[in-house]
N, C-alpha and C positions, 0 to 999 in steps of 0.2 A: 508487217510492214508495208506490206501492198496497198493495200486499199487507202493508206492513207497519202499514197502517192501520187502523183501527174494529177490530169481532173480528174474531181469528186465527178460520180456519176452522176450526182443527181444535179450538175449543174451542168454534165453533158449533150445535154437534147435540149434545155430551154431554150437557149440562141437568143435570138433578142427578148425575150421573154425578163431578164439579168438584169437589174440594176446596174448603173454604169461602177460600181462597187465594187458589185461581184462577178461583173466584165471583165475586171483589171484585176482580181485576185484571178481569174480563170486564165489571162492569158497570162499571168506569172508562173500559174503549175506547169501552162503545158511549154512554156518555154523552159523549164527548172523540171521535168519529168521525173529526174530521179531524189528529186527533194522535198522534204517536206514544207514547206512555202508557210514562213510565221509572218503574217500583213498588218505592219502599221495599223493601228485606228486610236489615234487618241494616245492613251497612256499603256496601251497595252497592245499585244502583237496577236492577233486572234486567229483561228483556223476554222473553216466551218465544211458542213456535211458529212462526210466520210472522215476527213482528217482531225474534225472535230471530236468526231467521238473517239477514235483511235487515241486521238494525246489527252481525253479528259480519264479517260481510262489509265496508262502508259504515266502518265505525271500525278494522278489524282488528282484531279482538278475540278470545278465544277461544270455539269454540260449544260450548257444555257437552251434555248429556244429565241431566234431573231427570225421576226415575223414583217415583211415588206412586201411590194409588190410583186416579185417572184413567189411570195406564199413564205411557208416557215417553215423553216430548216435548223439542222440544230449548228450551237458558236459555244467554242472556248477557249478561251484566252489567258495568258498571263502575264504580270505586269513587263514593264519595259524596264524598270528598273531592278529585278529583282531576273533576270532574266538568263542568263548565265548559270545558272544552277539549273533551272529546267533543262535548258538547251545540254546539259553536260548529262542531263537523266536521257535525254534524246538519242546523246552517240552512243552512251551506252547501251541502248538499245537496238543499236545496229543504224542510226539515222544518219543520212546528212540533210543539213536545214541551209535553207536559204531564206536567209533575214533581209525581208523587205520591207524596207521605210521611210515613212514621209519624207518629198526630197521638197515642199512647197513649204513655205505658212500657211494655214485653213484660214488665218485671218485677212492674207492679203488672197486668197482662191475664191471664184465664184466655180461653183459647179463641185465636182469631186477631186479631190485631192490625189495627185500625182504621187506614185509609187515607184519605190524603182527596188531588184536587188541587192544592195552594200557590202555583201559578205556571202560567201556560203561555208561553212562551217562542218567541217570533215576532221575524223580522228587525227588525220596525218597535215592535216592546214592548223591548228592551233595555234591564235599569237596570243589570246586574251593572259593576263597572269590567273582571273579565276578558272581556267579549264586546264590547264596546265598544272596540273595536279602535284608535280616535281621540278626540281631543277633540272632532270635531265633531258639530254635528248631527243626532240620529237619528232622521227623520222618520217616521213613519206615518201616510197622509193617508186620506182619505175622500173618495168620490165621489157625486151625485146629481144624477139627473136630473127636472126638474118640465118638461113642456110647454113654456112660453115659456125656462129657465135652469136653467143648471147651479152647483152650487152646489163647492164645496170647502172643507175643512178640515185642517188639518196642525198634527201635536202631537208635540211630543218628550218622549215619557213618561221620561228621564231629568233633562231639566231644567227642565217647566212649563211650554215655548214650545207657545204653542198661537195660529194664525194661522186665519183663514176667512174667504175672498171668495165672488163669484159672476159669472159672468157670461153671456150670451147664445150667444154663440160658441162651441162643444168646443174648435177652438182654442185661441181666448185661454186658457182650464183646459189647456192641456196648456201652452202654455209655463210657465203657474205653477209645475205639477210637472216642468218639466223646471231649472224655477230654485232648487227646492228640494230634489231627488233625493230623494223618499221612500227607506225600504227595504222596507216594505210598502206596499200599499195598499187598501184596506177600500171594497168598493161592495155596493149591494142586489142581491139577487140577483135575475138575470133583465140588468141594466146594464153594458153592457159594456165595457169598463177598454181602450179605446185609447189614451185621453190617459197611458196609464201604459208606461213604460219594459219593455221585454221582460224584463229585470236585476230586477225588480221584482216580489215576489212579493204579489200579489193574491189577498186573501180574502175570498169570500160572506161576508156572516153576518148575525143572524137579521132576516127582513123587520119584525119588531115592534119593534125600536133602529131602526128608520127611521119610523116609524108619526109624521106630524107632533105626535099629542098626545105620545106618550111620550117624541120629540125633544126637547120644549119644554119638558114636565117635568123633563128631566135636565137641561138647560140650566140651568130655573129652577134647581136642586140647589148648580148653583155659581158663577153669577154674575149669581139674580135673572131681569129678565124679559128674555127674549131680545132684543122690541123695540128696547132701548136700546137694543142691541150688534148686533144682526145688521140688513141689510137686506131679508133676502128668504126666505121660507119653507127654498130650497132651502142655502140655509146654516144655520139653523135644526137642517136633518133633517140635513147633514151634521156639524155640532159634536155635536148629541144622539148620533147612533150611536155619534161615533168616541171619546165620555167609556165609554158604555155597554161598546165593547168593551177601551178601556183597562180599564173592571176587573173588565172578562171574564178579560183575560190576568194579573188579579193575584188568582183564584180565590183563595177560600181565606180570603182575608183582609179585611176590613174595605172593604167594598165603594166608596166615597166615597177619590177623591184626592185629600185634601185640601190639596198643593202645589199642588192647580193654580187658580190663583187669579187670572189675569188672561189675556182674553183679546183680543188685537188683530186689529180686523175691519178690512181694508183692500181700498184699488181697485186696481189691477196699474197703470191709468193713471199713482197716484198715484209711481209710480218709471221710469227707462230698465230697458226688458226686454229683457236679453238669453235665449234662449232655446237650444237642448238645441246648436246647430249653431255660433253667434256664443261661449258658452262655449268648444268646442271648437277652434273654427277661431282664436279669440283667447289660446288657453291661460292661460283665468286661473285654475284650478287642475290642470289635469293637462295636460303634454305630449301631444302628438299620437301622436309616436312613442317606441317603446319604447327608444331608445338613449336615451344622455347620460345628463343630471342629474334623475332626478324633479324636485327642486326649484327648476329652472329655469321656473317660471311667475312669473305675476303676483303671486298670494299667496305664493308662496317670498318673491318680490325685496322683496316691500311689506311683510311678514310680518316686526316688529320688536318685537310684544308682548311683554310681561313676563309671561304669566300663558294659561292656558287659556281663562279666560272671551275675555280681551282676544280674543286670535286666535277664536276661534267665533264673533265682533262683526266684528270687521275679513270675515272671510271674508260676513257675510251683508250686510254693507254693500256692497262687492263683487259680493254676488247683484244685487242691488237697489238700484243706483246711484239720488240724486234727481233731479227735476227743477223743486221749484221753488228759485228760485232764491235768495229769504229762508234757507230750511233748509240749504241748500248755503253762503250767506254765513257763516250761524253758525257752521255747520262749520270754515272757512277763517281763520273768527275766531280761536277755540281753537289751531286747528295753528299760526297765527301768533303766539302768544303764547308758545307750548311753543316755535318757535324761537328767539325773541328771548330767552328766559329757561333756557338754557345752565345754571346751576348748579342750579334748582330742577326742571329737564325731569330732568336725572340721581338727583336724590333722591329723583323720585317712582316712575323708571322701578325705580330698585332697592329702594325696598320694594315694590311692584308683584310684584314677584318672590319674595315671602314668601307672595303670597296664593294659596290653596287654588281650587280646581272648587269655589265653594262653591253654585253652581247644581246642581250634584250632590250637594253634602253634606246640603242643604236635605232635595231630594226622597227620595236613602235615609235620610235623619233622618223624614221626613213616613209614609213608609212601612214604618218603625218596622224597616231591615233596616243600618241607622249602629250601632257600634258603638263604644267609648266616646274610641278614638283619632278615630275621625271628628269628635266633638262637641271634642276637644281643637283640632284642625286647625281645627273652626269659629270658635274662639275665637281661635286663635294670627292668621286672618286677619283678624275682628271687633279686635283688635287695633294694627293696621299705620291704622286709617279717623282717629281724630285727629291723626298722623303728618301723614296726605296732605291733612286737610284743614286745617291748617296752613301746609302747603304750600302751596293752593290760594289762602291767605287776601289773597295781594297780587296774585290778575289779577283784568283787568277784563271780560273778555269774560262776555258770558251766558247762556253754555254751559257754561265753567267755574264758572261763580256759581250755576248751577242745581245742576251736579253738587257744587261744596261741599254744598249746601245738603241733597241729594237724601243724602246719606254720613252717616248717623243712626249714630251708636258706640256703640247696643246696650248701654248700660251695665247694662242689667239682664239681657242674655242671658251676655254675658262674664262679669258676675260671679256667676253661678247654674254656672254651665261651671264658674268654675275652685273656687269652695266647695266645686261637688259632685264633680267628676272629677279621681284621680291627677293627677300633670304627666308621670307618662309610664306611663299606666295599661295594664293585660291587655290582649294583643285579646279575649281570649276573657272573654263577659260576664257568664256564669255561673259562674266557678271565683273569682271572689274578685280583690281586687287592681287594682279598679276606681275604689271613690268613698274618697274620703277617712276616714280613720275619724270625723276632728271634724265629719262635716258632720249628723250623726246618732249622740244620744246612746247609743240602744240600740245602734245598731254599735258607738259609743265603748266599752260596757259591754262585750261579747261581745270584739271585739277584743285586749279590755284580757284578759280572764277567759283570750286562746287565749293570749297573747301572758306572760303570770305561770305560766302551766301550763311552756309549754314551756319559760322562764327555768328553772324548780323542773328539769324533767327536763336540761336544761342543766348543773345542778347536781349532779344524782345520779349520777353517775358518779365523782366526787371519795367523793361522801359514800360510796356502797358500796366504794368498795378500802378506804376506809382502816376501815370497820367489820368486811368480811370479810378483809383483809389481802393478796388479790389485786392482785398490780398490774396484771396485763395486764387483769381485768377493762372489758370495752367496754358503752356502751349507744348502739345503735341504734335504726334503722326503717326500715319498707317496707311496703308498699301492703296485702300480702297478711296479713303475722302484725302489722305494728301494732309499739310501741315493747318493745324485751324489753332482758335484759340479755343480754350474752351473759361465757361463761366456757369456757376449753379444757378438754380430758380432763383435762386431768395437774392441774388445779385443782378437780376436780371433788367430792373432798374435804372442800376446803370452804366449799361452798356453806347459805348457812342455811337451817334450816326451815323459812322462812317464800316463799323461791322454789317459784315450783310452775313446770314445766318448761311451755314452750312449740309448741319444733323443736328436732328433733336433728339435727345436721349430721358430716360424715364427723370432723373433729379438736377438732368441741366442740361444745356445750348452750346454748341460749338460754331464758331464764326470765323470765316476772314476778313482780311483786310486787304483794299485794295495792293499796298506795297508788299504786303507778305504773299498774295500769285502772285505778283512779276517776281519777289523772289524765286519765290517756290518755281514755278516757269524757268526762269535762269537757270537754278540749282541742275533742273530734272532733265533739260537740255546742255548741259555739261556733264552732265555723270554719265546722258547717256550717251554724248558722242563718246565720251574720254572710257567706257564701256568696251563700245566696239571699234574706237583707235587701238584699243590696246590688246582685241580680238586680231585686232589686224597686224598691229609691229609683234603679236608673239608667236602670227604663224611666219612672218616675216624671218621674226627669230630659228624658228623649230628648223624652217626649210636647210638658214645656213650653215645651220648646226648639220642638217642631213646630207648636204653637201659635203661635209667632211667623214660619210660615215667609215671610209675606207680606212682613212687613220687611226680612228677610233675603233675599228676591227681588230687592228694591228698592234693596238696596246693592248688591246684586252685578252687578245693571244700570246702577248708576252705576258701582262698580269697570271691568266691561267695555267702557263707554265710554270712561269715561277715559284706560285705558289705551292705546285704540284713537288716539284724539288725544293723546298722546303719545307713540305711537310713527312716528305721520305727520309731526308735528313731529321726531324724530327724523333719518328718511327724508330731511324737507326740508334739512334743518339740514347733515348730511354727506354727502348725493348732487348739493346745487347743483340742489335744486329748486328753481320761483319760483311764487309765485300765479298761479291765474288770476283774470285777471278774466270775471264772471260777467254774458251780456246780450248787447246789438248784436244781430249781425245775421247768424248763421252759425258757422263755426269761422276760427278768425285763430291760427299758429301761427308763430313767430322761433323757429329754430333746435331744435328735437322733435328729440327722443331716443325712441328706442325705451324702454322703461324694464328690459325685460330684455334687450335685444339688447346689448346697451351695457353690462351687468354679465357677458358674456362671452366680450366681446373686448376684444382691449387698447384699439382705438380704431373710434369710430365718427360716422360721417358727419353732423351735426347737418341738419337742412331743413326748410324751410320751407312752410306750408300757410296756402292759403285758400281757403277755398268759402263765398259768401254770397247771397243770393237773387238776384244778378245777375252770380255764377258759378258756378253748384250743381253743374255736369257737369265732372268731367276725365275726359277719356281717355289714361290713364299710357302710356304703349308706353318699349322699351329691351331691351336684349337677356336672356336669361338670365342669374340671377346677377347682374343690376348693384344688385338691392334693393328693386325696384317692391310685391313682395309685402310686405318688411320695413313700408317708406311705408305702404301703407296699412293695416296692425296697429298700426303708428303711432301715426298718427290715430287712429284709434278707441280708441287705449290710454289715450293723454293725454284725450278727449274724458271715458271710464269712469273714472279717478282725479280729473278734474271733477268731475265731479259725484257722486262716493265723498263730498266733501270735502278732496282730498286732493292739495298741492303738486303740480307737475308738469317731468316732467324737459325743459324749454326754456327756450330765452334768454327769453320773453315767451306769452303765449297769452292770448288771449281764444273764452272758448266760450260758446256761447249754446245752452243745455238743450236736447237730440235727445231726443225719446217713445223711444225706441229703436234698436240696433243692426243691419242684416242684415248680414251677411255669406255671400257664394259661393264660399268661398277653398280652395282644393286638392283634391284628384281620391280619390271613394274610391266601394268598390263595397260592395255588399250583399249577398252572397253566400248567406248565410242566407234574403234573402227576397228573393233569385233577382233582384235591380235592378240592375243594368249600372251602369259608372261613368255614362256620357251622363244616365240615369233618373236616380237619387237626383242628379245635377247638376242636371236639370229641376228637380225635384220641393221643393228645393231654391228654385228660383228662381218657380216657381211663387207657393210661399208670402212671398216678396220682394213678389211685383207685387201680389198679394191685401191683403197685410198696411201695406206701408210707405206712407209719407207725408207732405207736404213740412215735417211736424215731424223726418223718422229723417234715419240717419247709413248708406248702402248702401255698401258693398265693394263690386265685382263682380270677380272674377279669373279671364281666358282665359276665359269663359263663351261657350261653342258648340263649344271645343276637343275634343268624346270624338265628335262626330260626324265627315261630311264636311268639307271645309272649304266648300266653298260651303255646303250647311244651317248650319254654322256660321257665316259670316259674315254670313248672310240675317235667322239668331236674335238675334245681335250685336248686330245694325244695328237692327231690331224693338225690339229690350230700349233700348237709348238713345235709340230718340225716344219711347217710351214714356212710362217713368222722366222724361225731361228735359221731355215735353210733360206728359202727364198727374199726375205724379204733384210733380213737385220738389224730390224729394228730395234732401239734399246726396249728393251722388254720385262714389266716386271708380273709376273702369272702367279694370283691368287689362287689353293685350290684346296680340296679338300680330298678330291683325288690320287690318294700319298705312290700309286704305280707310278703316277708321274716324276715322281721324283728321280726311279730307272731310268724314263727316259732323258731327263736333264744328265743324268749320268752318264749319258752313252752321248749328249749333240756335244760336240769340241769345244760351242760359245757358252755354252748354256751351265747354270752352277742349281743347289739348291739352299734357300736359308730359311729359319723358321722360326719359331716366337715358343718358348718353352711357357709350360703351366708346371706348377707345385701341388699335390694333393696331399693333404692332409686331417685325416678326421672327416672323410668324404666330402669335404671345399676342396675348392682350387681354387689358387690363387694364381697370377700373370706378372710375371714382370716387364712383360712391355719391352723386350728387349731383340732385336734381330738377334743369328747367329747363324751362323754357316751350319748347312747338315739339313739333315730333312726328318722330320716328328713325323711319329706312326699314331697319335692318335688325337681326337676334336674334343675330349672331355662334352662330348654332347649331354650325356645324361645330367653329369654332373650340374649343365649352367640350364639345365633344361630344371633342377631344382631350384635351382637360384634363382628363377626366375616366376616362381611361384607354382607350379605344375604340380598338381595335386600328390601327394610320396604313394599312394596305390598308383599311380601312374608309374613312376619312377621305378617301383620296386619291380612291376614286371617288366618296365623295360633293360633293366636289371637281367634282369629272369633271361629274356629275349638272344639279348646279348652273349648271355654266357652260354645257352644254348647253341648258340650260332656261333661263340668261341671251339663250342664240343668239351662241353667238360664244365666246373666247375671249381676245378682249383685253378684262380686270380692272382697265382702270388705276382708273377710278373705283369698280369692287369691295369696301365695305367688306368683304366675306367673305376679299378675297385674302388668301395673303401675301406679300406683297409687303415688302423691308423696312424701306421710309417708313411714314408713321403715314396710312390713309387717313382726306381728310376729310370730316368730320360734314356728311352732307344733309339735310335737312327738306324733304318733299314728294319731288320732281323734277327737285331743282336748289339750289344756290344762290341765286340769282333766284326762283326760285317759294316758295323760305325767304320770302326778306325780302317775298313778299309776303305771304304766309301771316301773318307776324308783324306787317306793317301792318294787315290786314285784321281780324286779334284787338285791335284800339288800337281805344278808345271816346275818341274825342279830346273829343267833346263834354262826360264825364264826369269829364275830368284837371284836375288844378292845374297852373299853370306848371313846378312843379320834378316833376311826376312826368314831364312834357310831354317835360323835357330830360334826364332821365335814361332814357326809352326811349330818346330819339333819339341818346345816346352810346352804347348797350349797342348798337342796328341798326348805328351809327358803325364799331363795334367789329367785328363780329361783319364785314362789311363787307371793312375792313382784314385 
């Protein structure tokens, strides 16, 4: 990449030898030395010398040669009309792109045309629809580091969404970065960018923008006193520098980005934290594997939103579930109303389907990049507001009532657009057909002059045929010669004396008359002036609408939230979800279901969960493929949904909000980083042990399996004891180390769960039902057989397993291939199983009914 940036070496030493155009190109390369400069020459963006060689290779375009007084050098260009697709390729390859446009009309200029960089295109500052591949937020982040605090700011330039926070620990900032997944990170020169993902472009920026005084002044320009909005100097510096960078990317336009008018400062602890590992292992937004349906994620299953803004808002809610019970209950109240009011829900969702992405529309309008169709789309969206307000008029929840109040009908903006902009305007704003002629008296006069002139010409053909007696005479027009009267060669003798020849063709001649020429000039003058006036009027209307950007954004926010709540109501009503209770002690779920798995399988076995302060640590055992991992993720996803404000897939649920969900699920290595599967596992485990609290939910799956059995068991037991004794987090620990079940029996707040299996004729059947107690077999050999491992390998595995168990009598072996089902055993036998169950019973705290039920269960197992 470096060879194509900065001043091309082949130009660097030529000095005055360069032509004026190349001197101009060189100056822009020097000024924007971190970017690849696309230099407009006519209808193309050109690159030269080393930049051309790199561009041609990357974009697979033709590398040509240019020769002038400087000599011969490489040149490669892309058509301006199709530039965005090429720019996207350059961005994907890691380039920043500086677009240098001609800022003078070549027809009105003598000498070299002036050019200036009108925009810097980077992954985090995209605003063009063609480059924004999805409706998701596209954040650019900014990181600052003070002696006692890290600051983080995040901005979506395409929507104006702006967030800021700070923390004393770098790991906290890294977690917030993973939450928002920015496309680009702006850092102060010399500051490490460790919190940012390797796929994120890191952009060192002008140190002056990070100076406290300069940053504070920038923030004041947008939001007033930073002290009223931001809690630390690190936040002020991050916000100020990020705004300066966004202005830099808008190079050549008005510096201030007026549509960025709201800044949300938040504390990380206000939301449940889901770090990169949790987001991945729980598959909230992306599948962990490349196989299968990419839409089979929690977002994909839950996203019944009707518009792009709602979909984006839903993702933000899932990215940042709430922890405040009152805020959660407020959302649940709104969702419950939508579930009850079916007709209103269907009506609102149908109306919301007509809503455009006005967050991005108003941003384009404010940046002066919107066309007339964008304004009509804004008006069409605002036209839905009165209907939605009427739909909401009978609702009782405070949230929906507040949203109804926030739905400003913006009658003045709608009226302005409707009066000024044609219903079906042209896309090009400089060539007319954009403004209603009645909107402006002078425009109406010019268009009437143009219309009358064209009507006169429409009548001219009949008049001239009658006057000349030439029945084949035609009146026509083309862009080169203008209006003309065409006569075939056979009738040239009948041409009147006042005809003046304009063009000779093979079989005819074209003429004009003084009156036709006069009318043509009149039409062209009126048309040209009207087109120019329409452009002026359109810019005025666009600026007037842009001045109301804050009101439009408030409506956009209300529409997005309304869409999400209605969508969650739709999901709850159509998929048998229930409203969770918020509060109490721990997590209690009856008949819980995995929201994604149940949508992809014909049947799903619900399971119960109970984790609280007295039963906080569950050791989960059972065969491979029996459902342990699905069960653990199910508990986490039900918790995430509840704290998002959604109903949940269960018969009933009571959730005490957790501050964070930790996951150590699945195995992977980091080849590029030189880390083994075990090293990745231990790194993730270390993060959990350092950061988990008594208010967290922890999922541990097969911790310690990446090393020797002895080491793995030692680590697993030590982790169990530490989490139980020192942290006290609600924990589900799935393991094949059956010795951990004994550890669980020794710890006061730990207990055993297991998934059973039935074996018949050498085949294993799973019922996927979680039960109390511990399992003793993993049925690994049977699973290997079902997976297609060759019979000879399976047979040899069975022999080795027999030898390891000290004999060939396998009557009680759950891995045996006997025709009769092996009895499910717990601990060392049925007697020990009964003893283990009895030890787990806390008789002192049981109600009489609970004691009777427990006794009945034990009796059934013995019989």
